[in-house]
N, C-alpha and C positions, 0 to 999 in steps of 0.2 A: 060830283058835289063831294066836298067834305066835311063830315056831322057828327064828328066826334066830338068829343067834350072839350071845353074851353078850360079845364082846371091843369092849371101846371103840375106835373108828377114827375118823380125822381122814380129811377130804375137802375139797377145793378149789372154789369158787365158780366157774360157768363165767363166759367173759370180761364176758358183758353183764350179769350179775347184779352181779360187784364193781365195772363202771362204775356200775352204778346205784348198790350201796351206798355208793360215796363222793360222788355226788353230794349223794344223802339226807342224810348224815351232814356233809357240808361247805359244801352250797351253798343248801339250801330252808330257808328259817325264816320264811318267810312260814304262816303258819295251821297253827302245828306241832300244833295240835292233832287235825289228821283223821287221826293216826296210830292216837286212841281208839276212833273210826270205823271204821276200818278193820279193827282188831283184834277190836271188837262186834260186825260184821257176820260175821266169819270164825266167830265163835263163836256166831252165831245159825244160821250155816246149818249148824255141826256139830249142833245142838238140832234144828233141824228135821230133820236127816239121820236121830236117833237119836229122833225124836216116828214118824216114817214106819216105820223099824223096827221098834218097839214095837207097831204095829197089828198085825203079823202073828207076830211072833217074842217071847215073854217070857223067854223063856230068855237070858236078857244079864244084864250086870253092872250089881250096884245097881236092879233094875225099878222100885223104888217113890222113886227120887230126883227130885227138883222138877226140871224142864228150865228151869235158869235161870242167869245171868251172876251171879257175882260179883267186886267189884275190892274190893283188900286195900289199904293203906299200913302195912305193920308199921314200927315204931319204930324208927327208927337208934339207935344205941349211939355215944356219942363224936364221933369225926369219920367215924362209916361213910358212904357216900355210901348217899342215901334213895332206895328202891324202891317199885314199885308192883308187884302181881297180879293177874292178871288168870285168873279160873277159871270153865269152862264145865261142865257134866256132858254133854255131847254124845258125838258116837259116838267120839270119842277115835282117835288111831294109831297103828298096828304100826310097827315099826320101819322097815321097805321105805317104809311111805305117810309116816311123816315125814322119810325120804331124800327123798324124791320131792318132797311137799309144800313142803320149807321148806328144799331143797337146790338141785334145778334145775329146779323149777316155773315155767310162763312165762316159758321164755328167747326166744320170740317176741315174747309180751308186752312183755317187757322190751325187747326190740332197739326194736320200734315207740315204744315212750313217749320212749326217749330219741332217737330220732328226731326226733320231733314236739316234744320239748322243745327240743332244738337248733335246729332250724329258728322257735323261736317261737311253735307253733300251740296251744300248750294252757297252760293256768294248771292247774300240777301238784297244786293244793290240792284242784280240783273234778273232777279226771281221773284221778288214779292210780289210783283202786279198777277203775276200767274195763279196766286193759290187764294185770290179775293180776298186781300186784306190790304191792297192796295193804299183806302184811305185813310188806316191807320197808321202811313207813314209819316204823318204830318205831324204827329206828336215827337217826332225826332227833332222839330225845328219849334213846337209850341208848347209855351207854358198853359194855354186853355184855347178852346177852338167854339165856336158858334157857328151854326149853321141855322140859315134862315132859305126858309123855299117856300113857294107858292105853287100848287098846282097848275097845269093849263086850263080846268075847268073854269068856266067864266064865274060859276057860285063860290070857289074854294077860298078856302080862307089860309094865311099864312103863319107858318107855325118855324119856332127855333128850336134849335138840338143844341145843347151845352154841355162839355167836358174838359176836365183839367187833364185827362191823362190815368186818372184816380179808378176808383173802383165803381163809382157810379157815372150816370148822364141824367141829363131832365130836358123834359120837353114840356114848351110852354107857347100860349098864342105870341104871333108877333105884329109889326107893323109892314110891311112890303106890299105896294100897289102893282108891282111888273110879275111877271110871271118871269120863273127861273128860280136856281139856287145862288146865294152866295153866300162864300166862307170865310169868314173873319179870323185869321189868325193874330194873336198875341205873342209875338216870337220872344224865342229865350234871348238872353244878353248875347249867347257866343251866335245867334244865330241872326243877328242882325242887319249881316251883307243882304239879306233877302226881303229888306225893305230896301232898296237900290235899286232902278232902271236898269243900270248895264248889267248886273247882278242876274236880273229876270229874264232880260235879253240875251243874255249867255247861255242860260239855261234853255231855253226855248229851244235856241239854235242847235244845241247841242241833241235833246232829247224829243222836241216835238213841232221841227221844225215841217214835219209833210202832216200836219193834222187837218184835216179837211174844211176848216171852219177857222175864220179869220181870230186870231190871237191880238188884241192888244195891250201894251203897256202903256198906258196912262192913254195917249189919244193916237200914238202912233202903232201900226202893225209890225209886230216882231215875227211872225212865221214867215215861208214865204209866198210871194205872190204866183210864183208858177206852178203848177203842178208837177211832179217828179216823172209821172209818163209822158208829159208834153214836153220835155227836155228830149234832146237828142244823148243817146247812148253815150258818145263819147263825153259828154258834159257832164257823169253822173259816177260818181266814187262807188268802191266795194261798200262803204262805212254809209253812202245816204241809201242805196240799197237796203241794207241791213236795220239801219233804223227806221226807213220807212214798212218795211214787213215785221218788225216789232210793233210800231205802232198799230196797223193794221191786224195785226191778229193775237198779240201778247202772248207770240208764239218768242222764247226767247234761244230757241235752237236752229243752228244757220238754217235755212233751204238747203235743199241737195241741186235745185236748180232757179234760177233766176233768168225769165225770156222778156225782154225789151224791145219793141220792134213798134215800127209805125208805116204805114201803107197807104197809098191815094187812091188805089185798084185791084181789086174791081170795086173798093168799097173803101172810103175813109174809115181807117183806124188807128185807133194810137193804145196800145196795150200792155200793162206793168204786171206781168203775172210770175207767180213762185209755185214750186213743187216741195211741201214743205218736208221737212225730214220724216215725219210719221204719217201712215194714213189717218189713225185714228186718233181724234181731237182731242186735245186736253178739257177734261168738263167746265174748267173755267175759262175756256178759250173764250177772244172777244168774238170771235164768227164760228157759231157752231152749228152753222147749219152749211149745205153745201150752195155754190152758187156766185159768181162774179159780181163785184161792184160794175154797176153799168152808167157811165156817163153820156150826157148830150151838150155839147159846146162847154165842156167843164162844167155841167150842173147836177149830182146824183137824180137820175129817174127810178133806178131799182137796187135796193141795196143786197139783194140774192138774185141774180138773174142767173136761171136754173136753162135757158134755152140757147145758150151761148156753147155749151160743151154738153157730149152726153155723158150718160149718167156712171159711163165707164170711167171718164176721165172729172168726175166732181171732184177730185181731190186735189185738182188746180185752184189754187187763190188768187186774187188780185184783183187789179183792174181795166176797165175795157170804157174807152174813150169814142165817140164817133159824131162827126158835126154831121153828117148825112140824117142824123135821127131826129126826129124835132121833137124841142122841149116840150115838158108835161104830157107825152104822150101815155097813153093808157096802155095798161099790162097786156089786154084784149090785143090792142092793138100792136104791142110790141111783138107777142108772140104769132102774128100772121102778117110779120111786114117783112116786105123782100129783102130789105136791106139786113132786117136782122138773121136772115138765112147766108146772107153773103158774109154776113160779119162770122157768124157758125162756122161758115166753112173756110173762111180765111184764117180765125184763130186755131179749129181743129190743125188744118195742117199743121200751124205752125209750133204748136207743142207735141205734134209727132215727129215734125224735122227735127225739133231740138232734143228729143230724144233719141233720136235715132246716131246724130252728132254726138249728145253723148256714149251713145252703146260703142260705136266708132271710133272715134278720136280718145282713143286711154293710150298715149304714150308712157305716163308715168303709173308706179305700182297705185299711188293717192287714186287717180281717175278710174282706174281699172276698180279700185276697192268701192268708188263713189256709184259708180252702176250697177254695181254686184248690190250693194245697200239696197239701192231705189229698187232693183228688183225683187229683191227681198221682203220689201215691203209694200210693194206694188203689183207684183205680178198674179196676184189674184186678180185684180181689176181688168189685166187683161185676157185671162180667161174668159171671164164675166163679158166682155167684149166679142170675145169668138161667139159665145152662147146666146148674144141678144142683142147683136150688128149685125148685120148680113154683110155688109159693104165695111165691115172694119177689118176682113181675116188679113186680108193680103197687103193693108197697112202695118198689123201689130206682130203676126208673126215674123220679122223682122228682127225684132224686139226680145221676142221669148228668148229662155236661158233654161237649159238643165244642169244638172249630174248626170257624169254617164261612166261606165263601164273603166274609161280609159283616162277618166279627166283629173284623177287624185283630187274629187272634193271639189274642183272648181267648175267655177259654171261655164258652159261654151253655149254659141249660139248654132242655130240651124246651118248657118252657113258654112262655119266653123266645120259643124260635123261633115258636113256635102264634101268642103275640100280635103276631110281626109278618109272620106270612104274607098273601099278598095275597088280595083281595076274590075268592071261588070257589076258592080254591086249596082242595085238597081231602086233599092227601098231602105229608108230612114227606118231602123228597128229600136222600140219603145217598151220598159217594162214597166207594168204597173205595180205599186205597193203602198204601205201606208207611213214608212219611213226612207230614209237613205240608209241606213244601218240594215234595216231587214232586205228592203229590195238587193241589196249588195252580195246577198248569199243566197240570192232566188236559185233555185236548180233550174230556171229556164235559161240560166247564162252559161251553163257548163259547153255546149256545143259552138258559143259564140266565142268564148274564150279560146276554145280550141282552136278556133279558125282565125284568132285575132280580129273580130269583127266588134264594132262600137255600138252600145246599147245606150240608149238616154233612158235614164231614171225618171218616171212620172208619178211624183208621189202626193201633189196637192190634191184634196178631194175631187176639185174642179178635173184634173187632168181627167179621170173618169168619164166626166160629165160630157167634156168636150170632146172627147177621143174621137166619137164616129163623125164628129165635123171636120175632122183632122184629116182629110183624104188623102193632101200630097202637098208639097211646098217644091218651087223650082225642079217639076217635073219628077219629082221622085218620092212615090206613094210612102204614106205610115205605114206600120208593120207590128201587131202586138206579137210578142215573138213566144206567149202562151197558144199560139196556133198550132195543132196538132198536123195541121198539113204544111205546115213550112215548109219550105222545101230550101235546102242551104248548101254553098259550094261544098266539094273534098276537101276535106283536111290538105294541109302542105304535106308532100311526102316526109319532110326530114321531122314533121312535127306528130304524123301520124303515126301509132303506137298499135299494132296488130297484138290483141289480148286473146291468149287463150281462158276460155270462158272457165269461170272459177267455181260456180255451181253447175253440176250436174241436169244435162236436159229435163230426167226425169224428175229430180230434186225441186228443179227450179218451176218445173210444168202444176206438180203436187203445192206447191208455195202460190201460183199463182190462185190459182183454186182456192187456196184458202183466204188468200186476201178477196177473193170475191165472195165467198160465202161468209163471213165476218163483217165487209161493207155493206153488204145486199144492193139494196137500191138507190142508195147514195151514191155510187159510182155506175157511171153510164156503160164501164167498159175496164178491164185489168189485161194489162199487155206491156212485153219487154218493151223496155226505149232501146233506140236505134243511136240516140245522141249524147245520154246522161255519160257523165266522167266520173263527179267528185260527190255527187248529188244519189243517195239511194231511190228514192223517189222524185216524182212531181204530178201536179195535177193540171191537166191540160184543157182548152176548149174545143169544142167539136167542130167540124167545118161549117162555115156561115152560122156560127153563133153569135148573133147580133145583138143578145140580149145579157153579155156579161160586162160592159159597161153598169149597165142599169144596176144589175146584181149587185156590183158594188156600192153602188150608190146609197142601193135600197138598206145595206148593213148602218149606212151612217145613219142615216132619217128614217127607217120604216121599223116601228117596234115589233111586226111582225116577220120582219126579214125570215127568209127560208134560205137556205144554204145551196147555192147551185149543186146540180149532178155536174160533173166534170170525168175526162178520162184520165185516170191512174196509169201511167208508166211506172217499170219496176227496172232497176238497174242491176240487171244479174251478175258482175261483175263487183259489185260494191261489197266489202266487208260484212258491214251488219246484213244487208242481203243473204249471203253466202252464209254467214251463221245462223240466220232464222233459217233456213232452208234445210241446213244440217240439223238444227234443233227438233225439227217435224220429223225428218227424218228418222228421227232416235226418239222423239216421244209426242207422236201423232195430235196426241191430246192436249198437248202444252200451253196453260195458262200464261206462261209467259209471252210465247209466240201471240195468242188473240189480244194482249195488252199489246204487246210492241207493233203488232198493227194499227189498232186502233190508235196507237199515240203514233206515229207515222203520218197515218190520215190527217189527224185533229193538227200537227205540225204542218203539215202541208197547207193545210188553209190558214194558218198564222200566215204564213210567207208569204201567201196570196194576199192576205189581207180580207179573206171571206167568214173569218171564223166570229160566231156571234159570241161567243163569251169565253175567252180564252181560261178565263179561271176555272172553268168546269175541269181543265184538264188534272188540275192538283193531286186527287185523290187517287188516279191513274198513276200519275206520275211518284206519287208516294208508295202504292203499291209495288209497282215496278221495281223501286229502287230495295223495298224489303225483297223482293224475291232475289235479285240483285247480291244481296248481302250475305241469304240465306246460301243462295248457291257458293258462294267464295268460302262460307264454312265449313 
């Protein structure tokens, strides 16, 4: 119940809103008809809220009123300015809601809009709705605006908000007996075309044709009678899809994919689904929660149906309509309904089929970049699928993409990897790391480069989580290349280089002993490497170490993370190792040698993505530089 004071009050707009109003009133004249799109969108939101309120509550004002939007153009007398009235039978506003929604709302949105507008980053006619400042666009065409609203509460009172776009607005009691909101617009002289019915219908057709509620201009309905998702895909244009998506989500960036289909078996379904360009929703997006709009016989029964897709596909937005579902079905019935289970299975398969087609049908560079953009945005969702949905693995693995040691930064599929495997190769090799730059320098790659074997780069934190679940694909087992017991084929004769040891046996053994004494229990063993070529050392996992992925995850999430113990392999022929052995030969107690061993070990931890705090190395690095400079002098 609206119990606020009945005394008229005057308020001052916040600074950002005043600046916004001035710009809208005096500067922006490109496509001024967007004001109507924004006001109709607001009215549609109010009707949607009313629709859902009445699903559980019939004790409301005007329970039998049609949920609709009406545009009226009262006849002007003499020299009176022309007017436009926009009415809805939505949820309405109390006095407090009116003050919040129309006086101080979206100050942060207004601030961001103004900043990006000033920087020339946005086209206001396309983007204004995204920043929560859409209502104020009315002042592009209005000399003054009076908003009269009555809440759906049966004992609520009506209130009026008035502003001429200046510094102030006022709120006072009003006479209104029915539920909803009316916006009375006194039009500017150069905007009087918006008092003509033909112009209003033209704007509605362009911007608001797919609003889910009837829009009347006078007594005639002006928006489409047929829902877009109930049309055949061949009858719908790309612009139709674009406008519908924008009205549905207020996302003005085109979706990465549009999925429009209908089927009668095993269940009746008509669906129009979208994959947004970004997984994270804009804070001012129209649909902030996951879930699809669920219709039965073209009547909305759930605004956020979360049972139609698994959580890892919750980024998909759109509409599902089925005549096999009863009208006014309760949420509990929907969740346990056999038809819903069939719908969910049908929609899931169709979405995955569309993604598979998108990933495979890349005849042009643009199409390839489109799927790469999709994977970079949503790849983590499919890793979550492996971790949380036992049935998803076989369905989603063909969609996975990775950079590799031979892909030149491009993403390749597991199928591409298998096609390029060498004769006799039975495993899919991968290396874990923090990012592409560091993993490309991994010492584990030395023997694979020598044998021209391709290695996948797994650099997402969730790759470590799902690695134990990634047993095999197409009969090929996955293998982490940090495995100490990894067996590789011999190098090709033409590439094999027999190297004479550059470090004498005795000196090298002394060096291994010094590694052991300096590092102590931090390593399981220190031994000569049989495979390293270009790297001085590497850390490898002992046989049957099933805990290594958890160790990596612990570094991300566990404040009490302990560095895991690994086997340290040393490359006898690396110049750094040879010089280090020579230094120990001449100076057995060399501090430089000790610091170098410590630094080699810490650097290896960084390359493995296992160092708890790389910044701790800085004092040692500075000391090493000081000793190097001193030696140079």
